[in-house]
One Martini backbone bead per residue (centre of mass of N, CA, C, O) as a GRO file, in nm:
protein
  309
    1UNK     BB    1  12.773   7.564  21.199
    2UNK     BB    2  12.693   7.525  21.513
    3UNK     BB    3  12.833   7.572  21.805
    4UNK     BB    4  12.928   7.468  22.094
    5UNK     BB    5  12.948   7.510  22.399
    6UNK     BB    6  13.220   7.508  22.595
    7UNK     BB    7  13.103   7.309  22.808
    8UNK     BB    8  13.039   7.083  22.604
    9UNK     BB    9  13.331   7.037  22.515
   10UNK     BB   10  13.435   6.962  22.795
   11UNK     BB   11  13.251   6.719  22.833
   12UNK     BB   12  13.355   6.549  22.591
   13UNK     BB   13  13.649   6.537  22.688
   14UNK     BB   14  13.587   6.396  22.953
   15UNK     BB   15  13.472   6.135  22.831
   16UNK     BB   16  13.725   6.059  22.658
   17UNK     BB   17  13.976   6.104  22.871
   18UNK     BB   18  13.848   6.009  23.160
   19UNK     BB   19  13.605   5.796  23.100
   20UNK     BB   20  13.660   5.637  22.829
   21UNK     BB   21  13.490   5.673  22.599
   22UNK     BB   22  13.385   5.612  22.309
   23UNK     BB   23  13.387   5.760  22.006
   24UNK     BB   24  13.098   5.682  21.932
   25UNK     BB   25  12.956   5.802  22.183
   26UNK     BB   26  13.063   6.092  22.161
   27UNK     BB   27  12.944   6.146  21.881
   28UNK     BB   28  12.649   6.106  21.966
   29UNK     BB   29  12.647   6.327  22.184
   30UNK     BB   30  12.720   6.560  22.002
   31UNK     BB   31  12.469   6.544  21.825
   32UNK     BB   32  12.261   6.580  22.048
   33UNK     BB   33  12.360   6.858  22.147
   34UNK     BB   34  12.340   7.006  21.883
   35UNK     BB   35  12.033   6.962  21.840
   36UNK     BB   36  11.941   7.097  22.100
   37UNK     BB   37  12.069   7.384  22.062
   38UNK     BB   38  11.938   7.432  21.791
   39UNK     BB   39  11.647   7.420  21.892
   40UNK     BB   40  11.660   7.644  22.100
   41UNK     BB   41  11.740   7.870  21.906
   42UNK     BB   42  11.494   7.835  21.702
   43UNK     BB   43  11.258   7.851  21.936
   44UNK     BB   44  11.392   8.053  22.191
   45UNK     BB   45  11.659   8.135  22.145
   46UNK     BB   46  11.877   8.266  22.339
   47UNK     BB   47  11.984   8.033  22.606
   48UNK     BB   48  12.074   8.016  22.901
   49UNK     BB   49  12.156   7.759  23.093
   50UNK     BB   50  11.981   7.837  23.361
   51UNK     BB   51  11.701   7.859  23.165
   52UNK     BB   52  11.676   7.570  23.131
   53UNK     BB   53  11.405   7.342  23.094
   54UNK     BB   54  11.201   7.067  23.091
   55UNK     BB   55  11.012   7.160  22.864
   56UNK     BB   56  11.230   7.202  22.648
   57UNK     BB   57  11.328   6.914  22.646
   58UNK     BB   58  11.053   6.773  22.582
   59UNK     BB   59  11.003   6.922  22.314
   60UNK     BB   60  11.249   6.806  22.172
   61UNK     BB   61  11.183   6.505  22.205
   62UNK     BB   62  10.909   6.521  22.049
   63UNK     BB   63  11.042   6.561  21.763
   64UNK     BB   64  11.141   6.238  21.768
   65UNK     BB   65  10.861   6.065  21.778
   66UNK     BB   66  10.827   6.016  21.459
   67UNK     BB   67  11.011   5.798  21.482
   68UNK     BB   68  11.043   5.475  21.317
   69UNK     BB   69  11.039   5.154  21.325
   70UNK     BB   70  10.969   4.849  21.185
   71UNK     BB   71  10.712   4.817  21.401
   72UNK     BB   72  10.599   5.131  21.459
   73UNK     BB   73  10.760   5.234  21.690
   74UNK     BB   74  10.909   5.425  21.890
   75UNK     BB   75  11.240   5.549  21.925
   76UNK     BB   76  11.345   5.475  22.232
   77UNK     BB   77  11.649   5.443  22.215
   78UNK     BB   78  11.713   5.728  22.115
   79UNK     BB   79  11.576   5.885  22.343
   80UNK     BB   80  11.745   5.764  22.573
   81UNK     BB   81  12.016   5.873  22.471
   82UNK     BB   82  11.945   6.173  22.480
   83UNK     BB   83  11.887   6.178  22.781
   84UNK     BB   84  12.165   6.079  22.869
   85UNK     BB   85  12.326   6.314  22.751
   86UNK     BB   86  12.185   6.541  22.915
   87UNK     BB   87  12.226   6.433  23.199
   88UNK     BB   88  12.535   6.432  23.187
   89UNK     BB   89  12.576   6.730  23.119
   90UNK     BB   90  12.419   6.861  23.363
   91UNK     BB   91  12.586   6.723  23.579
   92UNK     BB   92  12.848   6.858  23.493
   93UNK     BB   93  12.749   7.153  23.530
   94UNK     BB   94  12.703   7.130  23.834
   95UNK     BB   95  12.993   7.043  23.912
   96UNK     BB   96  13.113   7.320  23.771
   97UNK     BB   97  12.896   7.561  23.859
   98UNK     BB   98  12.678   7.641  23.620
   99UNK     BB   99  12.467   7.492  23.811
  100UNK     BB  100  12.228   7.418  24.059
  101UNK     BB  101  12.025   7.256  23.857
  102UNK     BB  102  11.882   7.007  23.692
  103UNK     BB  103  11.628   6.971  23.434
  104UNK     BB  104  11.612   6.630  23.441
  105UNK     BB  105  11.436   6.530  23.694
  106UNK     BB  106  11.152   6.527  23.508
  107UNK     BB  107  11.283   6.327  23.310
  108UNK     BB  108  11.160   6.040  23.137
  109UNK     BB  109  11.223   5.738  23.028
  110UNK     BB  110  11.139   5.524  22.804
  111UNK     BB  111  11.016   5.224  22.758
  112UNK     BB  112  11.127   4.913  22.664
  113UNK     BB  113  11.073   4.685  22.430
  114UNK     BB  114  11.104   4.360  22.428
  115UNK     BB  115  11.360   4.202  22.228
  116UNK     BB  116  11.484   3.973  22.043
  117UNK     BB  117  11.774   3.878  21.942
  118UNK     BB  118  11.936   3.871  21.656
  119UNK     BB  119  12.044   3.588  21.443
  120UNK     BB  120  12.261   3.365  21.304
  121UNK     BB  121  12.275   3.084  21.173
  122UNK     BB  122  12.497   2.828  21.170
  123UNK     BB  123  12.500   2.788  20.863
  124UNK     BB  124  12.589   3.078  20.793
  125UNK     BB  125  12.863   3.068  20.956
  126UNK     BB  126  12.985   2.836  20.791
  127UNK     BB  127  13.010   2.999  20.530
  128UNK     BB  128  13.209   3.203  20.639
  129UNK     BB  129  13.432   3.002  20.723
  130UNK     BB  130  13.436   2.872  20.415
  131UNK     BB  131  13.407   3.092  20.195
  132UNK     BB  132  13.086   3.022  20.108
  133UNK     BB  133  12.818   3.134  19.873
  134UNK     BB  134  12.658   3.004  19.616
  135UNK     BB  135  12.951   2.909  19.495
  136UNK     BB  136  13.090   3.164  19.629
  137UNK     BB  137  13.308   3.380  19.740
  138UNK     BB  138  13.321   3.615  20.000
  139UNK     BB  139  13.638   3.632  19.969
  140UNK     BB  140  13.921   3.732  19.881
  141UNK     BB  141  14.277   3.627  19.832
  142UNK     BB  142  14.370   3.876  19.950
  143UNK     BB  143  14.441   4.085  20.203
  144UNK     BB  144  14.161   4.212  20.226
  145UNK     BB  145  14.012   3.942  20.252
  146UNK     BB  146  14.155   3.856  20.514
  147UNK     BB  147  14.051   4.087  20.686
  148UNK     BB  148  13.747   4.034  20.652
  149UNK     BB  149  13.742   3.745  20.763
  150UNK     BB  150  13.864   3.812  21.044
  151UNK     BB  151  13.641   3.994  21.138
  152UNK     BB  152  13.420   3.776  21.142
  153UNK     BB  153  13.564   3.566  21.319
  154UNK     BB  154  13.605   3.737  21.575
  155UNK     BB  155  13.316   3.828  21.631
  156UNK     BB  156  13.195   3.535  21.648
  157UNK     BB  157  13.428   3.390  21.844
  158UNK     BB  158  13.401   3.639  22.085
  159UNK     BB  159  13.178   3.888  22.100
  160UNK     BB  160  13.282   4.151  22.032
  161UNK     BB  161  13.296   4.468  21.983
  162UNK     BB  162  13.363   4.694  21.751
  163UNK     BB  163  13.550   4.877  21.924
  164UNK     BB  164  13.724   4.639  22.025
  165UNK     BB  165  13.829   4.554  21.749
  166UNK     BB  166  13.962   4.820  21.660
  167UNK     BB  167  14.140   4.814  21.948
  168UNK     BB  168  14.301   4.567  21.873
  169UNK     BB  169  14.603   4.444  21.987
  170UNK     BB  170  14.880   4.259  21.945
  171UNK     BB  171  14.963   4.263  22.256
  172UNK     BB  172  14.662   4.130  22.326
  173UNK     BB  173  14.784   3.865  22.194
  174UNK     BB  174  14.777   3.510  22.292
  175UNK     BB  175  14.872   3.224  22.136
  176UNK     BB  176  14.982   3.052  22.367
  177UNK     BB  177  14.709   3.107  22.560
  178UNK     BB  178  14.450   3.153  22.396
  179UNK     BB  179  14.410   3.488  22.394
  180UNK     BB  180  14.233   3.796  22.446
  181UNK     BB  181  14.263   4.157  22.492
  182UNK     BB  182  14.014   4.388  22.606
  183UNK     BB  183  13.858   4.716  22.582
  184UNK     BB  184  13.584   4.822  22.732
  185UNK     BB  185  13.352   4.943  22.896
  186UNK     BB  186  13.480   5.163  23.121
  187UNK     BB  187  13.778   5.054  23.088
  188UNK     BB  188  13.740   4.740  23.072
  189UNK     BB  189  13.914   4.449  23.118
  190UNK     BB  190  13.931   4.148  22.908
  191UNK     BB  191  13.941   3.790  22.877
  192UNK     BB  192  13.946   3.585  22.575
  193UNK     BB  193  13.900   3.297  22.444
  194UNK     BB  194  14.058   3.090  22.190
  195UNK     BB  195  14.077   2.895  21.929
  196UNK     BB  196  14.263   2.723  21.703
  197UNK     BB  197  14.147   2.850  21.447
  198UNK     BB  198  14.188   3.151  21.528
  199UNK     BB  199  14.487   3.139  21.593
  200UNK     BB  200  14.577   3.060  21.306
  201UNK     BB  201  14.456   3.306  21.160
  202UNK     BB  202  14.619   3.523  21.312
  203UNK     BB  203  14.902   3.424  21.249
  204UNK     BB  204  14.876   3.439  20.937
  205UNK     BB  205  14.807   3.742  20.926
  206UNK     BB  206  15.063   3.862  21.053
  207UNK     BB  207  15.260   3.742  20.846
  208UNK     BB  208  15.128   3.872  20.596
  209UNK     BB  209  15.156   4.166  20.679
  210UNK     BB  210  15.472   4.169  20.684
  211UNK     BB  211  15.516   4.068  20.383
  212UNK     BB  212  15.299   4.252  20.198
  213UNK     BB  213  15.351   4.511  20.361
  214UNK     BB  214  15.434   4.855  20.378
  215UNK     BB  215  15.447   4.975  20.673
  216UNK     BB  216  15.269   4.857  20.890
  217UNK     BB  217  15.061   4.846  21.143
  218UNK     BB  218  15.168   4.702  21.473
  219UNK     BB  219  14.956   4.768  21.693
  220UNK     BB  220  14.728   4.675  21.521
  221UNK     BB  221  14.585   4.411  21.380
  222UNK     BB  222  14.387   4.562  21.186
  223UNK     BB  223  14.427   4.620  20.832
  224UNK     BB  224  14.467   4.770  20.551
  225UNK     BB  225  14.623   4.776  20.241
  226UNK     BB  226  14.777   5.054  20.347
  227UNK     BB  227  14.832   4.981  20.677
  228UNK     BB  228  14.591   5.087  20.814
  229UNK     BB  229  14.368   5.100  21.037
  230UNK     BB  230  14.073   5.010  21.107
  231UNK     BB  231  13.738   5.111  21.113
  232UNK     BB  232  13.410   5.118  21.190
  233UNK     BB  233  13.304   5.143  20.896
  234UNK     BB  234  13.458   4.906  20.775
  235UNK     BB  235  13.333   4.689  20.953
  236UNK     BB  236  13.038   4.732  20.881
  237UNK     BB  237  13.060   4.685  20.572
  238UNK     BB  238  13.176   4.400  20.588
  239UNK     BB  239  12.944   4.264  20.740
  240UNK     BB  240  12.708   4.342  20.560
  241UNK     BB  241  12.811   4.203  20.299
  242UNK     BB  242  12.837   3.913  20.411
  243UNK     BB  243  12.547   3.868  20.536
  244UNK     BB  244  12.391   3.908  20.265
  245UNK     BB  245  12.488   3.603  20.171
  246UNK     BB  246  12.361   3.429  20.452
  247UNK     BB  247  12.109   3.631  20.508
  248UNK     BB  248  11.766   3.780  20.573
  249UNK     BB  249  11.825   3.982  20.759
  250UNK     BB  250  11.784   4.317  20.823
  251UNK     BB  251  12.014   4.285  21.018
  252UNK     BB  252  12.389   4.355  20.949
  253UNK     BB  253  12.569   4.379  21.208
  254UNK     BB  254  12.812   4.342  21.440
  255UNK     BB  255  12.600   4.291  21.674
  256UNK     BB  256  12.481   4.033  21.554
  257UNK     BB  257  12.738   3.863  21.617
  258UNK     BB  258  12.710   3.889  21.920
  259UNK     BB  259  12.438   3.750  21.936
  260UNK     BB  260  12.530   3.489  21.799
  261UNK     BB  261  12.740   3.399  21.999
  262UNK     BB  262  12.549   3.383  22.249
  263UNK     BB  263  12.324   3.200  22.134
  264UNK     BB  264  12.502   2.954  22.061
  265UNK     BB  265  12.600   2.899  22.344
  266UNK     BB  266  12.325   2.858  22.483
  267UNK     BB  267  12.213   2.638  22.284
  268UNK     BB  268  12.487   2.456  22.375
  269UNK     BB  269  12.498   2.491  22.715
  270UNK     BB  270  12.593   2.744  22.833
  271UNK     BB  271  12.672   2.931  23.088
  272UNK     BB  272  12.542   3.235  23.167
  273UNK     BB  273  12.783   3.346  23.337
  274UNK     BB  274  12.999   3.300  23.120
  275UNK     BB  275  12.870   3.479  22.904
  276UNK     BB  276  12.883   3.738  23.064
  277UNK     BB  277  13.195   3.752  23.075
  278UNK     BB  278  13.250   3.746  22.769
  279UNK     BB  279  13.073   4.015  22.714
  280UNK     BB  280  13.093   4.229  22.961
  281UNK     BB  281  12.870   4.229  23.163
  282UNK     BB  282  12.741   4.381  23.452
  283UNK     BB  283  12.467   4.223  23.404
  284UNK     BB  284  12.267   3.943  23.389
  285UNK     BB  285  12.017   4.071  23.251
  286UNK     BB  286  12.162   4.121  22.975
  287UNK     BB  287  12.200   3.802  22.917
  288UNK     BB  288  11.910   3.663  22.953
  289UNK     BB  289  11.792   3.721  22.669
  290UNK     BB  290  11.921   3.454  22.539
  291UNK     BB  291  11.721   3.247  22.671
  292UNK     BB  292  11.467   3.312  22.498
  293UNK     BB  293  11.557   3.174  22.241
  294UNK     BB  294  11.558   2.891  22.365
  295UNK     BB  295  11.262   2.882  22.448
  296UNK     BB  296  11.147   2.919  22.164
  297UNK     BB  297  11.277   2.662  22.052
  298UNK     BB  298  11.134   2.463  22.246
  299UNK     BB  299  10.846   2.532  22.162
  300UNK     BB  300  10.871   2.433  21.869
  301UNK     BB  301  10.942   2.142  21.934
  302UNK     BB  302  10.688   2.081  22.093
  303UNK     BB  303  10.475   2.156  21.873
  304UNK     BB  304  10.595   1.944  21.659
  305UNK     BB  305  10.619   1.666  21.859
  306UNK     BB  306  10.376   1.684  22.043
  307UNK     BB  307  10.061   1.534  22.060
  308UNK     BB  308   9.943   1.780  22.268
  309UNK     BB  309  10.017   2.062  22.115
   0.00000   0.00000   0.00000
């Protein structure tokens, strides 16, 4: 496997250690940079950093335009991330004195087609809470089953991101004050209230962890049966398997539970600004997408019930 240029490695370390980007984002950027430099080498030969131009960047991006999502449109989200990775890297290179000017100033990100966030209906989430779907339990009654159920409960009842869940520390949980403290994007800390049901579940889980496991990790809340903290892949597989039993949605990721959390709040009358704070959004525009689901729901009610519809 081709190694990244030393400056690219410095850039990734900078993102991880100083900018405090999540490991998931840094890993994605690493892959993007690796693919870009691999393409340059295979297409143009060894190319010194100052000789890279906008045309070479655009030709590399064009190789990814054949990717299609479920609706048949170009994978604009992936292309935008790749552009973001390169823009950040070349900006870093200019700052470090390795370049006089970034080749990215002529590269424009594709516009994203607005899509409503998908979410699980309340009935499906009730099945998760009750640990029953189709007359069968969703989770086993051993410690691993308890971990998996708590993963689903926390994601749905707090709306936190997968990375925030993996990084959730026991010291960041206040059962007395009924809230949890998470470290979000950009190293921003936020406090999220939790209800009595989730507080009780967390308390029971911590007690069970101490009683049933030998030398479990006590820094992070969620651990596997071997006592080690859960990772992002474990969380994804857990959510995917559980949601497969309660919904027919094509997407069954942890982020769907974040969408579900926000949509259910808005549908039940929550103030959009409060939802913004709970989600940790920097801009209200990011949160307002959830109001569209409510509007669509109202349209259906109107069409079904109004005599003039």
